[in-house]
Backbone as CSV, one residue per row, in Angstrom:
resi,resn,N_x,N_y,N_z,CA_x,CA_y,CA_z,C_x,C_y,C_z
1,MET,3.851,20.599,23.433,4.120,20.894,22.060,4.771,19.615,21.459
2,THR,4.372,19.268,20.335,5.049,18.104,19.744,6.269,18.363,19.174
3,GLU,6.922,17.185,18.823,8.135,17.286,18.104,7.975,17.922,16.735
4,ASP,6.785,17.487,16.281,6.513,18.149,14.810,6.276,19.683,14.874
5,SER,5.499,20.022,15.916,5.403,21.641,16.091,6.658,22.221,16.243
6,ASN,7.501,21.608,16.932,8.970,22.111,17.042,9.715,22.303,15.865
7,VAL,9.497,21.277,15.029,10.187,21.388,13.647,9.566,22.563,12.882
8,ALA,8.392,22.785,12.843,7.697,23.831,12.181,7.914,25.204,12.712
9,GLN,8.175,25.342,14.001,8.498,26.776,14.618,9.641,27.230,14.533
10,ASP,10.807,26.477,14.650,12.086,26.921,14.888,12.926,26.278,13.593
11,PRO,13.194,26.829,12.329,13.997,26.414,11.396,15.480,26.093,11.568
12,TYR,15.770,26.557,12.718,17.232,26.281,13.057,17.462,25.169,14.151
13,SER,16.410,24.545,14.547,16.446,23.671,15.757,17.108,22.388,15.038
14,LYS,17.515,21.534,16.028,18.175,20.466,15.237,17.174,19.474,14.469
15,PRO,15.743,19.120,15.338,14.876,18.287,14.554,14.607,19.009,13.282
16,ALA,14.536,20.189,13.082,14.191,20.809,11.941,15.258,20.761,10.820
17,ARG,16.411,21.010,11.257,17.486,20.946,10.260,17.723,19.554,9.865
18,ALA,17.412,18.281,10.794,17.638,16.959,10.180,16.552,16.744,9.165
19,ARG,15.181,17.031,9.548,14.065,16.900,8.575,14.379,17.522,7.301
20,LYS,15.010,18.670,7.245,15.260,19.305,6.235,16.256,18.479,5.206
21,SER,17.088,17.934,5.885,18.356,17.024,5.295,17.927,15.871,4.680
22,ARG,16.712,15.515,5.344,16.219,14.119,5.063,15.353,14.212,3.674
23,VAL,14.724,15.443,3.907,13.811,15.684,2.548,14.865,16.165,1.339
24,LEU,16.105,16.659,1.519,16.903,17.179,0.564,17.555,15.950,-0.038
25,ALA,17.874,15.099,0.813,18.483,13.680,0.387,17.708,12.827,-0.355
26,VAL,16.300,12.875,-0.111,15.213,12.097,-0.853,15.214,12.948,-2.298
27,GLN,15.135,14.337,-2.285,15.284,14.953,-3.489,16.441,14.449,-4.341
28,ALA,17.591,14.473,-3.784,18.874,14.194,-4.316,18.821,12.864,-4.849
29,ILE,18.401,11.649,-4.166,18.390,10.529,-4.707,17.231,10.286,-6.012
30,TYR,16.159,10.992,-5.625,15.029,11.028,-6.690,15.645,11.550,-8.078
31,GLN,16.541,12.708,-7.919,17.128,13.383,-9.083,17.957,12.503,-9.689
32,SER,18.807,11.568,-8.805,19.669,10.765,-9.372,19.243,9.618,-10.182
33,GLU,17.929,8.823,-9.755,17.252,7.870,-10.291,16.752,8.441,-11.448
34,LEU,16.220,9.661,-11.613,15.316,10.089,-12.680,16.170,10.366,-13.982
35,ASN,17.406,10.946,-13.736,18.504,11.245,-14.629,19.434,10.321,-14.765
36,ASP,19.172,9.093,-14.111,20.308,8.132,-13.941,21.705,8.758,-13.897
37,SER,21.872,9.363,-12.932,23.073,10.165,-12.531,23.848,9.511,-11.411
38,ASP,25.064,9.616,-11.478,25.852,9.144,-10.300,25.488,9.844,-9.051
39,ILE,25.532,9.220,-7.820,25.023,9.992,-6.601,26.081,11.045,-6.320
40,GLY,27.414,10.770,-6.629,28.609,11.607,-6.316,28.470,12.988,-6.989
41,GLU,28.051,12.777,-8.218,27.712,14.103,-9.093,26.887,14.692,-8.368
42,ILE,25.458,14.129,-8.126,24.369,14.749,-7.491,24.842,15.419,-6.108
43,PHE,25.748,14.772,-5.459,26.062,15.362,-4.187,26.911,16.605,-4.367
44,GLU,27.696,16.818,-5.230,28.443,17.755,-5.420,27.652,19.061,-5.826
45,HIS,26.634,18.625,-6.880,25.753,19.848,-7.187,24.883,20.402,-5.774
46,TYR,24.375,19.310,-5.113,23.721,19.807,-3.907,24.589,20.537,-2.880
47,LYS,25.912,20.121,-2.983,26.814,20.704,-2.017,26.997,22.082,-2.266
48,GLN,27.028,22.373,-3.622,27.203,23.798,-4.096,26.008,24.826,-3.871
49,ASP,24.696,24.122,-4.025,23.573,24.708,-4.125,22.938,24.863,-2.804
50,HIS,22.997,23.920,-2.080,22.474,23.759,-0.688,22.988,23.672,0.409
51,LEU,24.478,23.537,0.604,25.083,23.261,1.842,25.817,24.370,2.310
52,THR,25.775,25.454,1.639,26.637,26.587,1.901,25.469,27.827,2.275
53,GLY,26.120,28.950,2.908,25.290,30.260,3.059,24.121,29.976,4.016
54,ALA,23.159,30.725,3.537,21.747,30.637,4.688,21.086,29.266,4.544
55,LYS,20.983,28.640,3.236,20.538,27.318,3.100,21.206,26.342,3.926
56,GLY,22.527,26.356,4.073,23.191,25.530,4.648,23.039,25.608,6.186
57,ARG,22.796,26.738,6.724,22.559,26.748,8.167,21.195,26.093,8.662
58,GLN,20.246,25.941,7.616,19.116,25.119,7.962,18.963,23.792,7.847
59,LEU,20.430,23.209,7.611,20.247,21.646,7.336,21.433,21.021,8.276
60,ASP,21.279,19.753,8.710,22.147,19.219,9.216,23.074,18.482,8.149
61,LYS,24.173,19.204,7.905,24.909,18.589,6.788,25.638,17.421,7.077
62,LYS,26.173,17.093,8.225,26.654,15.827,8.527,25.625,14.690,8.114
63,LEU,24.341,14.775,8.527,23.376,13.657,8.097,23.237,13.551,6.627
64,PHE,23.174,14.735,6.084,22.838,14.803,4.724,24.130,13.977,3.877
65,GLU,25.372,14.392,4.378,26.600,13.824,3.608,26.683,12.337,3.982
66,SER,26.514,11.944,5.180,26.480,10.576,5.761,25.651,9.666,4.659
67,VAL,24.369,10.174,4.791,23.350,9.225,4.115,23.868,9.296,2.538
68,LEU,24.149,10.181,1.817,24.530,10.090,0.599,25.601,9.222,0.265
69,ARG,26.670,9.410,1.074,27.954,8.677,1.169,27.550,7.187,1.397
70,PHE,26.683,6.889,2.272,26.330,5.466,2.486,25.742,4.936,1.100
71,LEU,24.900,5.757,0.498,23.968,5.241,-0.430,25.037,5.098,-1.678
72,LYS,25.933,5.915,-1.753,26.988,5.867,-2.845,27.763,4.576,-2.777
73,MET,28.194,4.215,-1.481,29.233,3.230,-1.237,28.590,1.886,-1.151
74,TYR,27.251,1.959,-0.644,26.484,0.573,-0.425,25.340,0.375,-0.970
75,PRO,24.997,0.685,-2.278,23.492,0.794,-2.911,23.055,-0.727,-2.725
76,GLU,23.850,-1.796,-2.999,23.204,-3.222,-2.903,22.837,-3.468,-1.460
77,VAL,23.342,-3.026,-0.431,23.004,-3.389,0.774,21.845,-2.720,1.168
78,VAL,21.505,-1.493,0.673,20.333,-0.638,0.940,19.285,-1.370,0.114
79,GLU,19.336,-1.514,-0.963,18.288,-2.088,-2.011,17.929,-3.666,-1.291
80,ASN,18.863,-4.350,-1.177,18.624,-5.725,-0.738,18.142,-5.902,0.640
81,SER,18.370,-5.026,1.532,17.768,-4.946,2.974,16.072,-4.608,2.821
82,LEU,15.887,-3.524,1.868,14.571,-3.090,1.625,13.612,-4.146,0.957
83,LYS,14.331,-4.960,0.023,13.546,-6.132,-0.790,13.223,-7.152,0.260
84,GLU,13.940,-7.387,1.356,13.549,-8.329,2.171,12.540,-7.934,2.967
85,CYS,12.044,-6.837,3.132,10.938,-6.271,3.922,9.853,-6.079,3.183
86,LEU,9.806,-5.974,1.900,8.561,-5.823,0.984,7.739,-6.945,1.090
87,GLN,6.437,-6.939,0.939,5.373,-8.039,0.659,5.886,-8.681,-0.577
88,PRO,5.657,-10.048,-0.770,6.148,-10.603,-2.057,5.465,-10.039,-3.413
89,LYS,4.164,-9.596,-3.300,3.587,-8.969,-4.491,4.061,-7.573,-4.820
90,TRP,5.049,-6.940,-4.013,5.594,-5.440,-4.267,7.098,-5.828,-4.541
91,THR,7.403,-5.643,-5.707,8.893,-5.640,-5.940,9.390,-4.190,-5.701
92,PHE,10.716,-4.068,-5.360,11.308,-2.716,-5.229,11.091,-1.810,-6.433
93,GLU,11.345,-2.474,-7.554,11.241,-1.551,-8.795,9.948,-1.200,-9.063
94,ARG,8.642,-1.755,-8.705,7.373,-1.618,-8.793,6.973,-0.285,-8.092
95,LEU,7.641,-0.080,-6.999,7.467,1.191,-6.038,7.454,2.560,-6.952
96,GLU,6.913,3.454,-6.682,6.880,4.691,-7.188,8.241,5.207,-6.895
97,MET,8.729,5.998,-7.769,10.290,6.506,-7.751,10.417,7.540,-6.464
98,VAL,9.604,8.287,-6.171,9.593,9.193,-4.891,9.780,8.108,-3.719
99,LEU,8.889,7.190,-3.631,8.838,6.252,-2.408,10.036,5.384,-2.434
100,ARG,10.614,4.934,-3.626,11.923,4.205,-3.540,12.717,5.133,-2.972
101,ALA,13.017,6.469,-3.366,13.937,7.401,-2.822,13.811,7.459,-1.202
102,ILE,12.836,7.576,-0.830,12.497,7.850,0.707,12.850,6.493,1.383
103,LEU,12.496,5.386,0.759,13.059,4.216,1.473,14.614,4.106,1.364
104,LYS,15.142,4.361,0.387,16.577,4.210,0.070,17.259,5.421,1.110
105,VAL,16.858,6.491,1.303,17.496,7.249,2.210,17.074,6.986,3.829
106,ALA,16.120,6.474,3.895,15.820,6.194,5.250,16.564,4.773,5.671
107,SER,16.686,3.899,4.763,17.275,2.755,4.948,18.932,2.930,5.143
108,ALA,19.504,3.905,4.470,20.852,4.423,4.738,21.018,4.805,6.059
109,GLU,19.991,5.740,6.648,20.141,6.406,7.845,20.076,5.291,8.782
110,ALA,19.157,4.186,8.710,18.966,3.262,9.677,20.282,2.355,9.681
111,HIS,20.858,2.061,8.709,22.168,1.277,8.618,23.270,2.184,9.352
112,LEU,23.279,3.353,9.260,24.296,4.275,9.918,24.182,4.339,11.397
113,LYS,22.885,3.954,11.834,22.591,3.805,13.287,22.918,5.045,14.236
114,CYS,22.444,6.256,13.456,22.830,7.584,13.947,21.401,8.269,14.670
115,THR,20.318,7.595,14.423,19.077,8.018,14.792,18.363,6.987,15.545
116,PRO,17.721,7.214,16.981,16.832,6.245,17.456,15.760,5.743,16.508
117,VAL,15.326,4.426,16.715,14.527,3.789,15.785,13.311,4.581,15.748
118,PRO,12.658,4.882,16.839,11.191,5.519,16.907,11.346,6.839,15.964
119,VAL,12.304,7.340,16.372,12.326,8.807,15.766,12.549,8.699,14.206
120,LEU,13.499,7.692,13.918,13.614,7.374,12.428,12.305,7.135,11.639
121,ILE,11.698,6.081,12.229,10.442,5.745,11.632,9.574,6.812,11.561
122,ASN,9.455,7.704,12.621,8.577,8.872,12.559,8.862,9.753,11.665
123,GLU,10.065,10.221,11.604,10.511,11.293,10.560,10.243,10.742,9.275
124,TYR,10.502,9.578,8.891,10.315,9.092,7.486,8.746,8.959,6.999
125,VAL,7.855,8.838,8.225,6.454,8.843,7.886,6.002,10.226,7.615
126,GLN,6.689,10.942,8.225,6.348,12.613,8.114,7.022,12.982,6.627
127,VAL,8.140,12.678,6.427,8.571,13.079,5.061,7.683,12.410,4.059
128,THR,7.258,11.197,4.145,6.450,10.495,3.106,4.912,11.441,3.059
129,ASN,4.657,11.743,4.172,3.244,12.516,4.152,3.575,13.932,3.351
130,GLY,4.668,14.343,3.386,5.040,15.697,2.696,4.866,15.472,1.283
131,PHE,5.041,14.290,0.477,5.062,13.750,-0.752,3.723,13.234,-1.097
132,PHE,3.009,12.376,-0.396,1.868,11.726,-0.740,0.713,11.871,0.379
133,ASP,-0.477,11.599,-0.102,-1.584,12.006,0.774,-2.448,10.690,0.817
134,ARG,-1.947,9.476,0.405,-2.718,8.303,0.399,-2.167,7.344,1.602
135,ASP,-1.905,6.316,1.346,-1.446,5.179,2.563,0.060,4.880,2.251
136,GLU,0.888,5.623,1.573,2.316,5.093,1.534,2.870,5.300,2.814
137,ASP,2.479,6.340,3.768,3.040,6.449,5.001,2.876,4.971,5.847
138,LYS,1.836,4.232,5.552,1.803,3.094,6.259,2.784,2.094,5.700
139,LEU,3.112,1.846,4.353,4.050,1.109,3.757,5.395,1.613,4.332
140,VAL,5.718,2.827,4.206,6.954,3.364,4.850,7.295,2.765,6.442
141,ASN,6.021,2.926,7.098,6.142,2.652,8.477,6.498,1.019,8.596
142,GLY,5.786,0.278,7.876,5.793,-1.208,7.984,7.359,-1.656,7.491
143,VAL,7.759,-1.009,6.525,9.005,-1.564,5.855,10.140,-1.155,6.817
144,LEU,9.903,0.166,7.295,11.205,0.554,8.273,10.936,-0.171,9.513
145,ASP,9.997,-0.624,9.880,9.654,-1.361,11.156,10.565,-2.563,11.052
146,CYS,10.317,-3.434,10.005,10.900,-4.532,9.603,12.367,-4.281,9.270
147,LEU,12.927,-3.300,8.674,14.297,-3.017,8.398,15.026,-3.086,9.730
148,THR,14.355,-2.078,10.462,15.310,-1.715,11.788,15.442,-2.962,12.542
149,LYS,14.444,-3.847,12.609,14.481,-5.145,13.239,15.652,-5.881,12.845
150,LYS,15.815,-6.162,11.455,16.649,-6.903,10.863,18.208,-6.534,11.150
151,ILE,18.176,-5.111,10.982,19.739,-4.574,11.192,20.109,-4.381,12.558
152,ALA,19.181,-4.373,13.655,19.483,-4.095,15.085,20.745,-4.728,15.638
């Protein structure tokens, strides 16, 4: 049984809770960019709506909170490290908003060094596949491979 099938089978397993937290963090960052809102405000909203009760038990709260806190405290570190890993023809601002959110969350988690690199890359490729059905997963894979090597 693969890790991805484990994620699908037991919503309370550690991998499933971590993936749901990653997706939720991507949604929070997307909402923050879309509404031009402060990440702290978005975090408080998500904390009330998603981190309590039955929903909260299906999340890795520590991962979600750590990633959003890192993004709030070090947005330039995250964006600059991502920009260094994009091809010259692709500016960070040119990327689609959901893709930017995925890369920001992944970059924050990579900087936290709380997840093994192969797991981190695989997880964000899977998260990307949940939002896109084209070749965005290849871009995410390449950018995260570059990023993790730079911050190792």
